[in-house]
C-alpha positions, 0 to 999 in steps of 0.5 A: 500500500502506498500512503503518499498522495498522488501528484497533481496533474499538470493541466489541473488548475491550482485552487481556483474555480473557473470563472462562470462568466468569462475571464473578465468577471471577478471571482466570488469569494466566501464572503460574498454570501455575507453581502446578501440582505436576507442573510444580514437581516437574519443574523441581525435578528439572531444577534438581537435575540442573543443580546436580549437574553444576555441582558435579561440573564445579567440584570433580572428585573 
């Protein structure tokens, strides 16, 4: 059994996916999803709930 990884093929791209719209299009990174408004609203709502529960636990009225 050989436990060494196979060498990469010479025609395989190294770590980059091909651009879907041609070479002039900017590649979309992993932070692209954070710029979407529905996700930001959801994260803000969850953050607000966490903040309210933390304040409620710290200062019981």
